[in-house]
C-alpha positions as CSV (number, residue, x, y, z in Angstrom):
1,M,90.9,180.3,100.0
2,F,89.2,177.3,98.4
3,P,85.6,178.0,97.0
4,G,82.7,177.0,98.9
5,V,81.6,174.3,96.5
6,L,85.0,172.4,97.0
7,L,84.9,171.9,100.7
8,I,81.1,171.4,100.6
9,I,81.5,167.4,100.8
10,P,84.3,167.5,103.5
11,L,82.5,169.6,105.7
12,F,79.1,167.9,105.3
13,Q,80.4,165.2,106.4
14,V,81.9,166.7,109.6
15,V,78.8,168.3,110.0
16,K,77.3,165.1,110.1
17,A,79.7,163.3,112.6
18,L,79.3,166.2,115.1
19,H,75.2,165.7,114.4
20,L,74.8,169.6,114.0
21,I,72.9,169.3,110.3
22,D,69.9,171.2,110.3
23,S,71.0,173.8,113.5
24,L,73.0,176.8,113.5
25,G,76.2,175.5,114.5
26,A,76.4,173.8,111.3
27,L,76.3,177.5,109.8
28,V,78.1,178.9,112.0
29,L,81.2,176.2,111.6
30,A,80.9,176.7,108.0
31,D,81.2,181.0,107.9
32,V,84.4,180.7,110.8
33,T,86.2,178.0,108.1
34,F,86.0,180.7,105.6
35,A,86.0,183.9,107.5
36,L,88.4,183.3,109.7
37,P,91.3,183.2,106.8
38,L,90.3,186.4,105.5
39,S,89.8,188.2,109.1
40,V,93.4,187.2,109.9
41,W,94.8,188.1,106.7
42,L,93.0,191.4,106.8
43,M,93.9,192.4,110.5
44,A,97.6,191.6,110.4
45,G,98.0,193.8,107.6
46,F,96.3,196.6,109.9
47,F,98.2,195.7,112.7
48,D,101.2,196.0,110.6
49,T,100.8,199.6,110.0
50,V,100.7,200.3,113.6
51,P,104.0,202.1,114.2
52,R,105.8,199.8,116.8
53,E,107.2,203.3,118.4
54,L,103.5,203.4,119.7
55,D,103.3,200.1,121.4
56,E,106.8,200.6,123.2
57,A,105.6,204.0,124.2
58,A,102.8,202.7,126.0
59,Q,105.0,199.8,127.8
60,I,107.4,202.8,128.8
61,D,104.6,204.4,130.2
62,G,103.7,201.9,132.1
63,C,101.3,199.6,130.3
64,G,101.7,196.1,130.2
65,V,101.4,194.2,126.6
66,F,97.4,193.6,126.8
67,G,97.2,197.2,128.5
68,S,99.3,198.7,125.2
69,L,97.0,196.5,122.8
70,R,94.0,197.5,124.4
71,R,94.6,201.0,125.0
72,V,97.3,202.1,121.7
73,V,97.1,199.4,119.3
74,L,93.4,198.5,119.1
75,P,92.5,201.8,118.6
76,A,95.0,202.8,116.4
77,S,93.5,199.6,114.0
78,A,90.1,200.4,114.4
79,P,89.4,201.2,110.8
80,G,90.6,197.4,109.8
81,I,88.1,196.1,113.1
82,A,85.5,197.6,111.3
83,A,86.5,196.5,107.6
84,T,87.1,192.9,108.7
85,A,83.5,192.9,110.5
86,I,81.7,194.3,107.6
87,F,83.2,191.4,105.4
88,A,82.8,189.0,107.4
89,F,79.4,189.7,108.1
90,I,78.4,190.4,104.8
91,A,80.2,187.1,103.9
92,A,78.4,185.2,106.3
93,W,74.6,186.9,105.5
94,D,75.1,186.5,102.7
95,E,75.9,182.5,102.2
96,F,73.5,180.6,100.2
97,V,75.3,176.6,99.4
98,F,76.1,175.9,103.5
99,A,72.8,177.0,104.3
100,L,70.7,175.2,101.6
101,T,72.6,172.1,102.1
102,F,72.8,172.0,106.3
103,I,69.4,173.3,107.2
104,N,66.5,171.3,106.4
105,T,63.7,172.8,108.3
106,D,61.7,175.9,107.8
107,T,62.4,177.3,111.2
108,N,66.1,177.4,110.4
109,R,66.2,178.5,107.1
110,T,68.3,181.5,106.1
111,L,66.9,184.5,104.4
112,P,69.1,183.8,101.0
113,V,67.8,180.3,101.0
114,A,64.4,181.9,102.0
115,L,64.7,183.6,98.5
116,N,65.3,180.9,96.5
117,L,61.9,179.6,97.5
118,F,60.3,182.3,95.1
119,I,61.8,181.0,92.0
120,T,60.4,177.8,90.9
121,S,60.9,175.7,88.0
122,Y,57.3,177.0,86.4
123,E,57.3,180.8,87.5
124,I,59.6,183.5,89.3
125,K,57.3,185.5,91.7
126,W,59.0,188.9,90.9
127,N,57.0,190.9,93.4
128,D,57.5,188.8,96.4
129,L,61.3,188.1,95.1
130,A,62.3,192.0,94.9
131,A,60.3,193.1,98.4
132,M,62.2,190.0,100.3
133,A,65.9,190.7,98.5
134,L,65.1,194.6,100.0
135,M,64.0,193.5,103.1
136,V,67.4,191.3,103.4
137,T,69.5,194.5,102.2
138,I,68.5,196.6,104.7
139,P,70.2,194.5,107.7
140,V,73.8,195.1,105.5
141,L,73.3,198.7,104.9
142,T,72.9,199.7,108.2
143,L,75.5,198.0,109.4
144,F,77.1,200.1,106.7
145,F,76.1,203.2,107.7
146,V,76.7,202.5,111.4
147,I,80.6,201.7,111.1
148,Q,81.2,204.2,108.1
149,R,81.9,206.9,110.5
150,W,84.6,204.7,112.4
151,L,86.0,203.8,109.1
152,V,85.9,207.5,107.7
153,G,87.1,208.8,111.0
154,G,90.1,206.7,111.5
155,L,91.5,206.9,107.9
156,T,91.2,210.9,108.3
157,A,92.7,210.5,112.2
158,G,96.2,212.1,112.6
159,Y,96.7,213.9,108.9
160,G,96.0,217.1,109.6
161,K,97.8,219.6,112.1
162,G,95.7,220.0,115.0
């Protein structure tokens, strides 16, 4: 729950000690460091909304603990899983500070850092920047539109008589 700038030096030391400078593993480590606490917190809230009686009824009907989790709890928590996936993906996709710090070569550069190359101290290439910004936005929008039906479907499930 700390801002990334506060932890950039300790994370850089960890990444350097693990010999992950200029690798995508450094970004995975940094993104997991920040996405995991938020994801666990969000998912705990969604799992708490699933009635305990559903889990107990599934276990009485013959499901084990993991069967009950897979067949009852996870489908009931699908909107939470989708929302958490969207938040984690957008946070990793838009991450700039760690990518700028940990990645040095063009082959491993992420798109937000590549967008920054269109801005120099003497000029801003507005046409190229706008076109690239649109291309960076398309995967996030596509993911949201794909997951949106599960979000809306899960939120409205069980509210009508059927």
